[in-house]
A tleap script that builds the chain and sets N, CA, C and O, in Angstrom:
source leaprc.protein.ff14SB
mol = sequence {
  NMET LYS LYS LEU VAL TYR PHE VAL SER ILE
  LEU MET LEU VAL VAL PHE VAL THR SER LEU
  PHE ALA ALA ASN THR ARG ASP GLY ARG ARG
  LYS PHE ARG LYS ASN CYS TYR GLN MET CYS
  HIE LYS LYS ASP GLY ILE ILE PRO SER SER
  TYR THR SER ALA LYS TRP ASP SER TYR PHE
  THR ASN ASN MET GLU LYS LEU LYS LYS VAL
  HIE LYS ASN ASN GLU LEU GLU LYS SER LYS
  LEU SER VAL GLU GLU LEU ASN ASN ILE HIE
  GLN TYR LEU LEU GLU HIE SER LEU ASP SER
  ARG ALA PRO GLU THR CYS GLU CGLY
}
set mol.1.N position { -30.688 -15.340 2.244 }
set mol.1.CA position { -30.113 -14.337 3.112 }
set mol.1.C position { -28.872 -14.887 3.817 }
set mol.1.O position { -27.870 -14.186 3.958 }
set mol.2.N position { -28.947 -16.154 4.260 }
set mol.2.CA position { -27.798 -16.756 4.929 }
set mol.2.C position { -26.595 -16.843 3.995 }
set mol.2.O position { -25.455 -16.643 4.414 }
set mol.3.N position { -26.860 -17.143 2.730 }
set mol.3.CA position { -25.773 -17.237 1.762 }
set mol.3.C position { -25.090 -15.890 1.577 }
set mol.3.O position { -23.868 -15.825 1.449 }
set mol.4.N position { -25.864 -14.825 1.562 }
set mol.4.CA position { -25.302 -13.486 1.410 }
set mol.4.C position { -24.427 -13.125 2.612 }
set mol.4.O position { -23.326 -12.601 2.446 }
set mol.5.N position { -24.911 -13.400 3.801 }
set mol.5.CA position { -24.139 -13.118 5.017 }
set mol.5.C position { -22.852 -13.945 5.017 }
set mol.5.O position { -21.782 -13.443 5.361 }
set mol.6.N position { -22.966 -15.198 4.633 }
set mol.6.CA position { -21.807 -16.081 4.561 }
set mol.6.C position { -20.792 -15.553 3.544 }
set mol.6.O position { -19.595 -15.502 3.828 }
set mol.7.N position { -21.265 -15.166 2.375 }
set mol.7.CA position { -20.400 -14.646 1.318 }
set mol.7.C position { -19.690 -13.370 1.768 }
set mol.7.O position { -18.482 -13.235 1.577 }
set mol.8.N position { -20.423 -12.443 2.358 }
set mol.8.CA position { -19.842 -11.181 2.823 }
set mol.8.C position { -18.815 -11.443 3.925 }
set mol.8.O position { -17.765 -10.800 3.962 }
set mol.9.N position { -19.112 -12.377 4.811 }
set mol.9.CA position { -18.173 -12.723 5.886 }
set mol.9.C position { -16.865 -13.273 5.321 }
set mol.9.O position { -15.781 -12.887 5.760 }
set mol.10.N position { -16.972 -14.160 4.363 }
set mol.10.CA position { -15.782 -14.736 3.731 }
set mol.10.C position { -14.995 -13.651 3.004 }
set mol.10.O position { -13.768 -13.604 3.099 }
set mol.11.N position { -15.682 -12.795 2.291 }
set mol.11.CA position { -15.027 -11.714 1.565 }
set mol.11.C position { -14.267 -10.793 2.519 }
set mol.11.O position { -13.128 -10.416 2.243 }
set mol.12.N position { -14.885 -10.435 3.626 }
set mol.12.CA position { -14.232 -9.569 4.610 }
set mol.12.C position { -13.010 -10.262 5.214 }
set mol.12.O position { -11.984 -9.621 5.443 }
set mol.13.N position { -13.114 -11.540 5.467 }
set mol.13.CA position { -12.001 -12.299 6.017 }
set mol.13.C position { -10.825 -12.327 5.037 }
set mol.13.O position { -9.675 -12.146 5.438 }
set mol.14.N position { -11.111 -12.552 3.773 }
set mol.14.CA position { -10.066 -12.580 2.750 }
set mol.14.C position { -9.372 -11.225 2.659 }
set mol.14.O position { -8.144 -11.161 2.601 }
set mol.15.N position { -10.140 -10.153 2.644 }
set mol.15.CA position { -9.565 -8.806 2.571 }
set mol.15.C position { -8.698 -8.534 3.796 }
set mol.15.O position { -7.603 -7.985 3.669 }
set mol.16.N position { -9.171 -8.910 4.967 }
set mol.16.CA position { -8.424 -8.682 6.200 }
set mol.16.C position { -7.117 -9.462 6.207 }
set mol.16.O position { -6.068 -8.912 6.543 }
set mol.17.N position { -7.170 -10.730 5.843 }
set mol.17.CA position { -5.972 -11.574 5.866 }
set mol.17.C position { -4.949 -11.094 4.844 }
set mol.17.O position { -3.757 -11.043 5.150 }
set mol.18.N position { -5.382 -10.744 3.646 }
set mol.18.CA position { -4.430 -10.272 2.640 }
set mol.18.C position { -3.806 -8.950 3.043 }
set mol.18.O position { -2.648 -8.695 2.713 }
set mol.19.N position { -4.538 -8.107 3.743 }
set mol.19.CA position { -3.952 -6.838 4.182 }
set mol.19.C position { -2.896 -7.055 5.257 }
set mol.19.O position { -1.978 -6.246 5.393 }
set mol.20.N position { -3.013 -8.128 6.016 }
set mol.20.CA position { -1.996 -8.437 7.023 }
set mol.20.C position { -0.661 -8.793 6.381 }
set mol.20.O position { 0.399 -8.482 6.924 }
set mol.21.N position { -0.719 -9.444 5.225 }
set mol.21.CA position { 0.499 -9.886 4.565 }
set mol.21.C position { 1.010 -8.898 3.522 }
set mol.21.O position { 2.061 -9.132 2.923 }
set mol.22.N position { 0.312 -7.828 3.296 }
set mol.22.CA position { 0.736 -6.843 2.313 }
set mol.22.C position { 1.934 -6.065 2.843 }
set mol.22.O position { 2.080 -5.861 4.048 }
set mol.23.N position { 2.771 -5.645 1.934 }
set mol.23.CA position { 3.930 -4.856 2.326 }
set mol.23.C position { 3.478 -3.501 2.855 }
set mol.23.O position { 2.483 -2.939 2.395 }
set mol.24.N position { 4.210 -2.995 3.808 }
set mol.24.CA position { 3.901 -1.724 4.445 }
set mol.24.C position { 4.764 -0.642 3.796 }
set mol.24.O position { 5.946 -0.519 4.118 }
set mol.25.N position { 4.185 0.139 2.891 }
set mol.25.CA position { 4.966 1.144 2.177 }
set mol.25.C position { 5.401 2.294 3.077 }
set mol.25.O position { 6.441 2.906 2.834 }
set mol.26.N position { 4.638 2.591 4.093 }
set mol.26.CA position { 5.037 3.659 5.021 }
set mol.26.C position { 6.330 3.256 5.739 }
set mol.26.O position { 7.257 4.056 5.870 }
set mol.27.N position { 6.375 2.007 6.199 }
set mol.27.CA position { 7.596 1.511 6.830 }
set mol.27.C position { 8.724 1.441 5.801 }
set mol.27.O position { 9.876 1.740 6.119 }
set mol.28.N position { 8.398 1.049 4.577 }
set mol.28.CA position { 9.397 0.997 3.511 }
set mol.28.C position { 10.017 2.352 3.243 }
set mol.28.O position { 11.222 2.458 3.012 }
set mol.29.N position { 9.197 3.386 3.274 }
set mol.29.CA position { 9.704 4.753 3.075 }
set mol.29.C position { 10.662 5.125 4.196 }
set mol.29.O position { 11.745 5.651 3.941 }
set mol.30.N position { 10.269 4.855 5.437 }
set mol.30.CA position { 11.138 5.175 6.586 }
set mol.30.C position { 12.458 4.420 6.499 }
set mol.30.O position { 13.525 4.999 6.701 }
set mol.31.N position { 12.385 3.137 6.200 }
set mol.31.CA position { 13.600 2.318 6.130 }
set mol.31.C position { 14.493 2.751 4.970 }
set mol.31.O position { 15.714 2.802 5.116 }
set mol.32.N position { 13.891 3.065 3.815 }
set mol.32.CA position { 14.687 3.519 2.675 }
set mol.32.C position { 15.403 4.814 3.021 }
set mol.32.O position { 16.600 4.950 2.771 }
set mol.33.N position { 14.672 5.768 3.596 }
set mol.33.CA position { 15.288 7.060 3.923 }
set mol.33.C position { 16.400 6.902 4.951 }
set mol.33.O position { 17.453 7.528 4.825 }
set mol.34.N position { 16.179 6.079 5.958 }
set mol.34.CA position { 17.161 5.926 7.038 }
set mol.34.C position { 18.343 5.053 6.628 }
set mol.34.O position { 19.495 5.433 6.834 }
set mol.35.N position { 18.066 3.896 6.054 }
set mol.35.CA position { 19.116 2.913 5.800 }
set mol.35.C position { 19.726 2.976 4.407 }
set mol.35.O position { 20.841 2.495 4.209 }
set mol.36.N position { 19.040 3.544 3.460 }
set mol.36.CA position { 19.558 3.572 2.091 }
set mol.36.C position { 19.941 4.992 1.676 }
set mol.36.O position { 21.084 5.261 1.309 }
set mol.37.N position { 18.968 5.888 1.741 }
set mol.37.CA position { 19.189 7.242 1.241 }
set mol.37.C position { 20.154 8.026 2.124 }
set mol.37.O position { 21.165 8.522 1.627 }
set mol.38.N position { 19.876 8.149 3.395 }
set mol.38.CA position { 20.720 8.951 4.284 }
set mol.38.C position { 22.121 8.355 4.437 }
set mol.38.O position { 23.102 9.095 4.514 }
set mol.39.N position { 22.220 7.039 4.480 }
set mol.39.CA position { 23.514 6.387 4.716 }
set mol.39.C position { 24.399 6.354 3.463 }
set mol.39.O position { 25.619 6.479 3.572 }
set mol.40.N position { 23.807 6.190 2.289 }
set mol.40.CA position { 24.629 5.991 1.086 }
set mol.40.C position { 24.160 6.763 -0.143 }
set mol.40.O position { 24.949 7.462 -0.779 }
set mol.41.N position { 22.891 6.639 -0.473 }
set mol.41.CA position { 22.428 7.064 -1.789 }
set mol.41.C position { 22.123 8.545 -1.926 }
set mol.41.O position { 21.771 8.999 -3.015 }
set mol.42.N position { 22.250 9.301 -0.861 }
set mol.42.CA position { 22.059 10.752 -0.969 }
set mol.42.C position { 23.149 11.340 -1.861 }
set mol.42.O position { 22.890 12.233 -2.668 }
set mol.43.N position { 24.371 10.830 -1.707 }
set mol.43.CA position { 25.494 11.373 -2.475 }
set mol.43.C position { 25.413 11.045 -3.965 }
set mol.43.O position { 25.850 11.843 -4.794 }
set mol.44.N position { 24.860 9.880 -4.317 }
set mol.44.CA position { 24.742 9.550 -5.738 }
set mol.44.C position { 23.346 9.825 -6.293 }
set mol.44.O position { 23.074 9.558 -7.464 }
set mol.45.N position { 22.474 10.355 -5.456 }
set mol.45.CA position { 21.166 10.820 -5.913 }
set mol.45.C position { 20.170 9.740 -6.277 }
set mol.45.O position { 19.241 10.004 -7.041 }
set mol.46.N position { 20.328 8.532 -5.758 }
set mol.46.CA position { 19.364 7.472 -6.065 }
set mol.46.C position { 18.147 7.635 -5.169 }
set mol.46.O position { 18.232 7.556 -3.943 }
set mol.47.N position { 17.017 7.865 -5.817 }
set mol.47.CA position { 15.732 8.063 -5.145 }
set mol.47.C position { 14.710 7.140 -5.805 }
set mol.47.O position { 15.009 6.559 -6.849 }
set mol.48.N position { 13.518 6.985 -5.235 }
set mol.48.CA position { 12.524 6.087 -5.845 }
set mol.48.C position { 12.252 6.377 -7.321 }
set mol.48.O position { 12.073 5.448 -8.108 }
set mol.49.N position { 12.219 7.646 -7.700 }
set mol.49.CA position { 11.914 7.980 -9.092 }
set mol.49.C position { 13.145 7.938 -9.999 }
set mol.49.O position { 13.080 8.390 -11.142 }
set mol.50.N position { 14.251 7.407 -9.510 }
set mol.50.CA position { 15.444 7.257 -10.351 }
set mol.50.C position { 15.254 6.172 -11.406 }
set mol.50.O position { 15.835 6.245 -12.489 }
set mol.51.N position { 14.438 5.162 -11.088 }
set mol.51.CA position { 14.260 4.017 -11.977 }
set mol.51.C position { 12.781 3.702 -12.177 }
set mol.51.O position { 11.924 4.126 -11.401 }
set mol.52.N position { 12.509 2.952 -13.232 }
set mol.52.CA position { 11.148 2.466 -13.472 }
set mol.52.C position { 10.869 1.293 -12.534 }
set mol.52.O position { 11.781 0.747 -11.914 }
set mol.53.N position { 9.609 0.922 -12.442 }
set mol.53.CA position { 9.250 -0.207 -11.577 }
set mol.53.C position { 9.901 -1.504 -12.067 }
set mol.53.O position { 10.276 -2.348 -11.253 }
set mol.54.N position { 10.039 -1.673 -13.377 }
set mol.54.CA position { 10.690 -2.881 -13.905 }
set mol.54.C position { 12.152 -2.945 -13.471 }
set mol.54.O position { 12.658 -4.015 -13.132 }
set mol.55.N position { 12.818 -1.813 -13.484 }
set mol.55.CA position { 14.226 -1.771 -13.056 }
set mol.55.C position { 14.332 -2.075 -11.563 }
set mol.55.O position { 15.200 -2.843 -11.146 }
set mol.56.N position { 13.441 -1.468 -10.745 }
set mol.56.CA position { 13.461 -1.771 -9.308 }
set mol.56.C position { 13.184 -3.253 -9.073 }
set mol.56.O position { 13.830 -3.881 -8.234 }
set mol.57.N position { 12.225 -3.814 -9.810 }
set mol.57.CA position { 11.924 -5.246 -9.678 }
set mol.57.C position { 13.158 -6.095 -9.967 }
set mol.57.O position { 13.399 -7.102 -9.301 }
set mol.58.N position { 13.932 -5.683 -10.959 }
set mol.58.CA position { 15.115 -6.467 -11.323 }
set mol.58.C position { 16.125 -6.540 -10.178 }
set mol.58.O position { 16.869 -7.516 -10.076 }
set mol.59.N position { 16.161 -5.531 -9.324 }
set mol.59.CA position { 17.076 -5.549 -8.179 }
set mol.59.C position { 16.603 -6.494 -7.073 }
set mol.59.O position { 17.417 -7.013 -6.310 }
set mol.60.N position { 15.305 -6.714 -6.988 }
set mol.60.CA position { 14.755 -7.493 -5.883 }
set mol.60.C position { 14.383 -8.928 -6.256 }
set mol.60.O position { 13.851 -9.652 -5.414 }
set mol.61.N position { 14.646 -9.359 -7.490 }
set mol.61.CA position { 14.356 -10.734 -7.896 }
set mol.61.C position { 15.611 -11.597 -7.765 }
set mol.61.O position { 16.702 -11.086 -7.512 }
set mol.62.N position { 15.447 -12.899 -7.938 }
set mol.62.CA position { 16.563 -13.861 -7.869 }
set mol.62.C position { 17.381 -13.710 -6.592 }
set mol.62.O position { 18.606 -13.592 -6.626 }
set mol.63.N position { 16.669 -13.715 -5.461 }
set mol.63.CA position { 17.316 -13.606 -4.149 }
set mol.63.C position { 18.141 -12.320 -4.025 }
set mol.63.O position { 19.153 -12.284 -3.326 }
set mol.64.N position { 17.695 -11.277 -4.709 }
set mol.64.CA position { 18.309 -9.948 -4.671 }
set mol.64.C position { 19.765 -9.953 -5.133 }
set mol.64.O position { 20.576 -9.166 -4.645 }
set mol.65.N position { 20.095 -10.842 -6.075 }
set mol.65.CA position { 21.474 -10.944 -6.561 }
set mol.65.C position { 21.975 -9.624 -7.139 }
set mol.65.O position { 23.102 -9.216 -6.860 }
set mol.66.N position { 21.154 -8.957 -7.934 }
set mol.66.CA position { 21.578 -7.696 -8.545 }
set mol.66.C position { 21.766 -6.617 -7.475 }
set mol.66.O position { 22.694 -5.813 -7.563 }
set mol.67.N position { 20.903 -6.599 -6.482 }
set mol.67.CA position { 21.017 -5.633 -5.388 }
set mol.67.C position { 22.301 -5.881 -4.599 }
set mol.67.O position { 23.001 -4.937 -4.230 }
set mol.68.N position { 22.605 -7.140 -4.344 }
set mol.68.CA position { 23.836 -7.487 -3.627 }
set mol.68.C position { 25.069 -7.144 -4.457 }
set mol.68.O position { 26.103 -6.752 -3.916 }
set mol.69.N position { 24.948 -7.294 -5.774 }
set mol.69.CA position { 26.079 -7.030 -6.659 }
set mol.69.C position { 26.460 -5.550 -6.667 }
set mol.69.O position { 27.644 -5.217 -6.711 }
set mol.70.N position { 25.474 -4.666 -6.624 }
set mol.70.CA position { 25.790 -3.227 -6.632 }
set mol.70.C position { 26.206 -2.718 -5.254 }
set mol.70.O position { 26.761 -1.626 -5.138 }
set mol.71.N position { 25.944 -3.494 -4.223 }
set mol.71.CA position { 26.389 -3.157 -2.866 }
set mol.71.C position { 27.590 -4.052 -2.542 }
set mol.71.O position { 27.474 -5.023 -1.795 }
set mol.72.N position { 28.727 -3.708 -3.110 }
set mol.72.CA position { 29.911 -4.574 -3.071 }
set mol.72.C position { 30.534 -4.723 -1.691 }
set mol.72.O position { 31.199 -5.725 -1.427 }
set mol.73.N position { 30.340 -3.773 -0.821 }
set mol.73.CA position { 30.982 -3.817 0.498 }
set mol.73.C position { 30.068 -4.382 1.575 }
set mol.73.O position { 30.200 -4.041 2.751 }
set mol.74.N position { 29.146 -5.242 1.173 }
set mol.74.CA position { 28.204 -5.881 2.107 }
set mol.74.C position { 27.337 -4.891 2.868 }
set mol.74.O position { 27.004 -5.119 4.031 }
set mol.75.N position { 26.971 -3.794 2.219 }
set mol.75.CA position { 26.120 -2.806 2.878 }
set mol.75.C position { 24.777 -3.390 3.287 }
set mol.75.O position { 24.225 -3.010 4.320 }
set mol.76.N position { 24.245 -4.315 2.484 }
set mol.76.CA position { 22.953 -4.917 2.830 }
set mol.76.C position { 23.037 -5.699 4.133 }
set mol.76.O position { 22.152 -5.595 4.983 }
set mol.77.N position { 24.085 -6.470 4.287 }
set mol.77.CA position { 24.252 -7.239 5.519 }
set mol.77.C position { 24.510 -6.317 6.708 }
set mol.77.O position { 24.011 -6.555 7.808 }
set mol.78.N position { 25.290 -5.266 6.478 }
set mol.78.CA position { 25.603 -4.320 7.555 }
set mol.78.C position { 24.365 -3.572 8.031 }
set mol.78.O position { 24.268 -3.211 9.204 }
set mol.79.N position { 23.422 -3.337 7.129 }
set mol.79.CA position { 22.207 -2.600 7.502 }
set mol.79.C position { 21.288 -3.433 8.392 }
set mol.79.O position { 20.437 -2.889 9.097 }
set mol.80.N position { 21.464 -4.759 8.357 }
set mol.80.CA position { 20.667 -5.695 9.169 }
set mol.80.C position { 19.163 -5.546 8.944 }
set mol.80.O position { 18.371 -5.696 9.874 }
set mol.81.N position { 18.774 -5.249 7.697 }
set mol.81.CA position { 17.357 -5.173 7.352 }
set mol.81.C position { 16.806 -6.585 7.209 }
set mol.81.O position { 17.443 -7.451 6.610 }
set mol.82.N position { 15.630 -6.809 7.757 }
set mol.82.CA position { 14.986 -8.116 7.642 }
set mol.82.C position { 14.396 -8.278 6.242 }
set mol.82.O position { 14.296 -7.313 5.484 }
set mol.83.N position { 14.012 -9.492 5.914 }
set mol.83.CA position { 13.366 -9.758 4.629 }
set mol.83.C position { 12.083 -8.942 4.521 }
set mol.83.O position { 11.787 -8.390 3.462 }
set mol.84.N position { 11.326 -8.863 5.603 }
set mol.84.CA position { 10.089 -8.075 5.606 }
set mol.84.C position { 10.381 -6.599 5.349 }
set mol.84.O position { 9.663 -5.952 4.587 }
set mol.85.N position { 11.413 -6.067 5.967 }
set mol.85.CA position { 11.767 -4.661 5.756 }
set mol.85.C position { 12.220 -4.417 4.321 }
set mol.85.O position { 11.885 -3.389 3.733 }
set mol.86.N position { 12.977 -5.351 3.755 }
set mol.86.CA position { 13.384 -5.232 2.353 }
set mol.86.C position { 12.177 -5.309 1.424 }
set mol.86.O position { 12.128 -4.604 0.416 }
set mol.87.N position { 11.203 -6.158 1.749 }
set mol.87.CA position { 9.971 -6.217 0.957 }
set mol.87.C position { 9.203 -4.902 1.049 }
set mol.87.O position { 8.635 -4.443 0.058 }
set mol.88.N position { 9.184 -4.300 2.225 }
set mol.88.CA position { 8.517 -3.007 2.392 }
set mol.88.C position { 9.220 -1.929 1.570 }
set mol.88.O position { 8.561 -1.101 0.941 }
set mol.89.N position { 10.550 -1.936 1.573 }
set mol.89.CA position { 11.310 -0.980 0.760 }
set mol.89.C position { 11.012 -1.208 -0.713 }
set mol.89.O position { 10.796 -0.255 -1.462 }
set mol.90.N position { 11.000 -2.462 -1.127 }
set mol.90.CA position { 10.702 -2.798 -2.522 }
set mol.90.C position { 9.330 -2.251 -2.930 }
set mol.90.O position { 9.192 -1.634 -3.986 }
set mol.91.N position { 8.331 -2.478 -2.095 }
set mol.91.CA position { 6.982 -1.998 -2.406 }
set mol.91.C position { 6.943 -0.473 -2.480 }
set mol.91.O position { 6.294 0.092 -3.360 }
set mol.92.N position { 7.636 0.187 -1.559 }
set mol.92.CA position { 7.713 1.655 -1.570 }
set mol.92.C position { 8.353 2.145 -2.868 }
set mol.92.O position { 7.853 3.080 -3.494 }
set mol.93.N position { 9.451 1.519 -3.271 }
set mol.93.CA position { 10.132 1.923 -4.502 }
set mol.93.C position { 9.242 1.722 -5.722 }
set mol.93.O position { 9.245 2.551 -6.632 }
set mol.94.N position { 8.476 0.629 -5.750 }
set mol.94.CA position { 7.569 0.379 -6.873 }
set mol.94.C position { 6.459 1.420 -6.937 }
set mol.94.O position { 6.120 1.909 -8.015 }
set mol.95.N position { 5.896 1.755 -5.782 }
set mol.95.CA position { 4.778 2.703 -5.756 }
set mol.95.C position { 5.201 4.129 -6.072 }
set mol.95.O position { 4.357 4.968 -6.385 }
set mol.96.N position { 6.497 4.416 -5.994 }
set mol.96.CA position { 6.968 5.780 -6.245 }
set mol.96.C position { 8.074 5.824 -7.293 }
set mol.96.O position { 8.883 6.751 -7.315 }
set mol.97.N position { 8.103 4.816 -8.161 }
set mol.97.CA position { 9.105 4.751 -9.223 }
set mol.97.C position { 8.791 5.776 -10.311 }
set mol.97.O position { 7.748 6.431 -10.288 }
set mol.98.N position { 9.707 5.898 -11.253 }
set mol.98.CA position { 9.585 6.883 -12.323 }
set mol.98.C position { 8.297 6.726 -13.125 }
set mol.98.O position { 7.696 7.724 -13.522 }
set mol.99.N position { 7.866 5.495 -13.367 }
set mol.99.CA position { 6.673 5.255 -14.175 }
set mol.99.C position { 5.411 5.018 -13.344 }
set mol.99.O position { 4.397 4.561 -13.871 }
set mol.100.N position { 5.471 5.326 -12.060 }
set mol.100.CA position { 4.299 5.139 -11.198 }
set mol.100.C position { 3.366 6.342 -11.291 }
set mol.100.O position { 3.677 7.346 -11.932 }
set mol.101.N position { 2.225 6.215 -10.641 }
set mol.101.CA position { 1.273 7.332 -10.612 }
set mol.101.C position { 1.736 8.438 -9.680 }
set mol.101.O position { 1.262 9.570 -9.779 }
set mol.102.N position { 2.661 8.124 -8.769 }
set mol.102.CA position { 3.108 9.109 -7.779 }
set mol.102.C position { 4.621 9.041 -7.581 }
set mol.102.O position { 5.083 8.635 -6.514 }
set mol.103.N position { 5.410 9.438 -8.607 }
set mol.103.CA position { 6.867 9.437 -8.428 }
set mol.103.C position { 7.244 10.322 -7.241 }
set mol.103.O position { 6.633 11.363 -7.004 }
set mol.104.N position { 8.256 9.886 -6.509 }
set mol.104.CA position { 8.601 10.612 -5.287 }
set mol.104.C position { 10.100 10.804 -5.170 }
set mol.104.O position { 10.898 9.956 -5.569 }
set mol.105.N position { 10.454 11.952 -4.607 }
set mol.105.CA position { 11.841 12.214 -4.257 }
set mol.105.C position { 11.961 12.088 -2.749 }
set mol.105.O position { 10.961 11.865 -2.066 }
set mol.106.N position { 13.141 12.225 -2.232 }
set mol.106.CA position { 13.339 12.069 -0.783 }
set mol.106.C position { 13.390 13.402 -0.055 }
set mol.106.O position { 13.669 13.436 1.144 }
set mol.107.N position { 13.132 14.477 -0.737 }
set mol.107.CA position { 13.175 15.774 -0.080 }
set mol.107.C position { 11.948 16.042 0.771 }
set mol.107.O position { 11.994 16.867 1.684 }
set mol.108.N position { 10.842 15.348 0.481 }
set mol.108.CA position { 9.578 15.627 1.149 }
set mol.108.C position { 9.379 15.044 2.484 }
set mol.108.O position { 8.330 15.246 3.096 }
savepdb mol mol.pdb
quit
């Protein structure tokens, strides 16, 4: 019985700790809409379902070199988004990409 209680306690602790470090997609949605979509991408129509998750991943890998390359006027630096906020945006884009279970537009 003690082993079961110990095991369940450890399992709950692991779940709790990993949820603390998980990206916050709700915050990612807010930040994307405010800092990306409303400020720039509304005019060119870039929304989460514009690309597949693999394409979105390609923008956020290698220290975001590809993302910085397409934002030629230092828009990323001007937005002053933290690494955590960019990770939240990345997670939001992945969860609502073209090939996800719940593709999303920004009209909702």
